[in-house]
C-alpha positions as CSV (number, residue, x, y, z in Angstrom):
1,X,-12.1,-7.6,20.1
2,X,-10.9,-4.6,18.2
3,X,-13.7,-2.0,17.8
4,X,-14.4,0.5,14.9
5,X,-12.6,3.1,17.0
6,X,-9.5,0.8,17.2
7,X,-9.6,0.2,13.5
8,X,-9.6,4.0,12.9
9,X,-6.6,4.1,15.1
10,X,-5.1,1.3,13.1
11,X,-5.6,3.4,10.0
12,X,-4.3,6.5,11.8
13,X,-1.6,7.3,14.4
14,X,0.4,10.1,16.0
15,X,2.8,12.7,14.7
16,X,6.5,13.0,15.5
17,X,7.7,16.4,16.6
18,X,11.4,15.6,15.8
19,X,10.9,15.4,12.0
20,X,11.1,18.6,9.9
21,X,7.6,19.2,8.6
22,X,7.0,21.3,5.4
23,X,4.0,23.6,5.6
24,X,0.8,22.0,4.3
25,X,-1.4,25.1,4.6
26,X,-4.8,24.0,3.3
27,X,-5.7,27.6,2.2
28,X,-4.2,28.7,-1.1
29,X,-1.8,31.6,-1.1
30,X,-0.9,33.9,-4.0
31,X,2.1,31.8,-4.8
32,X,0.2,28.4,-4.7
33,X,-3.3,29.4,-6.0
34,X,-5.0,26.3,-7.5
35,X,-5.8,28.3,-10.6
36,X,-2.1,29.0,-11.2
37,X,-0.9,25.5,-10.4
38,X,-0.1,23.0,-13.1
39,X,-0.7,19.5,-12.1
40,X,0.2,16.2,-13.6
41,X,-2.9,14.2,-14.4
42,X,-4.7,13.0,-11.2
43,X,-5.0,9.2,-11.2
44,X,-8.4,7.8,-10.5
45,X,-9.1,4.6,-8.7
46,X,-10.3,1.7,-11.0
47,X,-9.7,-1.4,-8.9
48,X,-12.5,-3.2,-7.0
49,X,-12.9,-1.9,-3.4
50,X,-14.5,-4.3,-1.0
51,X,-14.6,-5.7,2.6
52,X,-12.9,-9.0,1.6
53,X,-9.2,-9.8,1.1
54,X,-6.8,-7.1,2.0
55,X,-6.0,-4.8,-0.9
56,X,-4.5,-1.3,-0.7
57,X,-5.4,0.8,-3.7
58,X,-3.9,4.1,-4.8
59,X,-6.7,6.6,-5.1
60,X,-6.4,10.1,-6.6
61,X,-2.9,11.3,-6.4
62,X,-2.8,15.0,-7.0
63,X,0.8,16.0,-7.7
64,X,2.8,18.6,-9.5
65,X,5.7,16.9,-11.3
66,X,7.8,13.8,-10.9
67,X,9.3,14.7,-7.4
68,X,5.9,15.1,-5.8
69,X,4.7,12.0,-7.7
70,X,7.5,10.0,-6.1
71,X,6.5,11.2,-2.6
72,X,2.9,10.3,-3.2
73,X,3.8,6.8,-4.5
74,X,6.1,6.3,-1.5
75,X,3.1,7.2,0.8
76,X,0.9,4.6,-1.0
77,X,3.6,2.0,-0.8
78,X,3.8,2.5,3.0
79,X,0.0,1.9,3.3
80,X,0.4,-1.2,1.2
81,X,3.0,-2.7,3.5
82,X,1.0,-1.7,6.5
83,X,-2.2,-3.3,5.2
84,X,-0.3,-6.5,4.4
85,X,1.2,-6.6,7.9
86,X,-2.2,-6.2,9.5
87,X,-3.9,-8.8,7.3
88,X,-1.2,-11.4,7.9
89,X,-0.6,-10.3,11.5
90,X,3.1,-10.5,10.6
91,X,5.7,-7.9,9.9
92,X,7.8,-8.3,6.7
93,X,10.9,-6.5,8.2
94,X,12.6,-6.0,4.8
95,X,9.4,-4.6,3.1
96,X,8.8,-2.3,6.0
97,X,12.3,-1.0,6.0
98,X,11.9,-0.1,2.3
99,X,9.0,2.3,3.0
100,X,9.3,3.6,6.6
101,X,11.5,4.4,9.5
102,X,11.2,5.5,13.1
103,X,7.8,6.1,14.5
104,X,6.0,4.8,11.4
105,X,7.8,1.4,11.8
106,X,7.2,1.2,15.6
107,X,3.5,1.8,15.2
108,X,3.1,-1.1,12.7
109,X,5.3,-3.5,14.8
110,X,3.3,-2.6,18.0
111,X,-0.1,-3.1,16.4
112,X,0.9,-6.4,14.7
113,X,2.1,-7.6,18.2
114,X,-1.4,-6.7,19.6
115,X,-3.1,-8.5,16.7
116,X,-0.9,-11.6,17.3
117,X,-1.6,-11.5,21.1
118,X,-5.4,-11.4,20.4
119,X,-5.2,-14.1,17.7
120,X,-6.7,-11.6,15.2
121,X,-6.0,-10.1,11.8
122,X,-7.7,-7.5,9.6
123,X,-9.5,-8.0,6.3
124,X,-10.9,-5.5,3.8
125,X,-9.6,-2.9,1.4
126,X,-8.1,0.6,1.9
127,X,-7.9,3.3,-0.7
128,X,-5.2,6.0,-0.2
129,X,-5.5,9.4,-1.9
130,X,-3.1,12.3,-1.9
131,X,-4.4,15.9,-2.2
132,X,-1.2,17.8,-1.5
133,X,2.5,17.3,-1.4
134,X,5.1,19.8,-0.1
135,X,8.8,19.1,-0.5
136,X,11.7,21.0,1.2
137,X,15.0,19.5,0.4
138,X,15.1,16.0,1.7
139,X,11.9,16.4,3.7
140,X,8.3,16.1,2.5
141,X,4.8,16.3,3.8
142,X,1.7,14.7,2.4
143,X,-1.9,15.5,3.0
144,X,-4.6,13.1,1.9
145,X,-7.5,10.8,2.6
146,X,-8.0,7.2,3.5
147,X,-11.1,5.2,2.8
148,X,-11.2,1.9,4.6
149,X,-13.4,-1.2,4.6
150,X,-10.9,-3.0,7.0
151,X,-12.3,-4.9,10.0
152,X,-11.2,-7.6,12.3
153,X,-11.7,-11.0,10.5
154,X,-14.9,-12.6,11.6
155,X,-16.7,-9.3,12.3
156,X,-19.5,-8.1,10.0
157,X,-18.6,-5.5,7.4
158,X,-19.5,-2.0,8.4
159,X,-19.7,1.3,6.5
160,X,-16.7,2.8,4.8
161,X,-14.4,4.5,7.3
162,X,-12.8,7.8,6.4
163,X,-9.6,9.5,7.8
164,X,-7.9,12.7,6.6
165,X,-4.2,12.3,7.3
166,X,-1.0,14.1,7.0
167,X,2.4,12.5,7.0
168,X,6.1,13.3,6.9
169,X,8.7,11.6,4.7
170,X,12.5,11.8,4.5
171,X,14.5,11.1,1.4
172,X,17.3,8.6,2.1
173,X,19.4,8.1,-1.0
174,X,16.9,7.9,-3.8
175,X,14.1,6.6,-1.6
176,X,11.3,8.5,0.3
177,X,10.6,6.9,3.7
178,X,7.6,7.6,5.8
179,X,8.5,9.0,9.2
180,X,5.2,9.9,10.7
181,X,1.5,10.2,10.0
182,X,-1.2,12.0,11.9
183,X,-5.0,11.7,11.5
184,X,-6.5,15.2,11.3
185,X,-10.2,14.2,10.9
186,X,-12.7,11.4,10.2
187,X,-15.1,13.2,8.0
188,X,-16.0,11.9,4.6
189,X,-13.2,12.6,2.1
190,X,-12.2,11.6,-1.4
191,X,-9.3,9.2,-1.8
């Protein structure tokens, strides 16, 4: 059986040192002081969030302008495809190729293979929030929060699981693709 720790790993993963990574310094600088920043409206979650089914919801997406918004939406789309793959214990290769590449693809494929081998699949919702986006040319980095009610089907629902995450994306044509993601903590956070 997959334990809660394994589910956190399913929500999380490792970073990739080969991808260029913009700086996501969590401390404001003079140039990026929150008081000086102008943000597009932060979206707020409105959908039901439960331990049944397998929904991935966009949470709060804090972005400055349409370019950052596109990165944040690509990040959420990645988690939607990931959640569907884990729920169905099957990879939709076309859908995955539209949202990810490299390590981000391999991780999903490997975990789905493990689920299939164990005859399991995941149920429950995930909420994905973005607190910061940095873009440098065709590279971007995202910082945010995941709230999950996912569990192995047949197991009793547990408390909400939290993960603070960062990820890197690369723009290919007009599309942002997730390259990596790294869990940086498991403390309560807002998605």
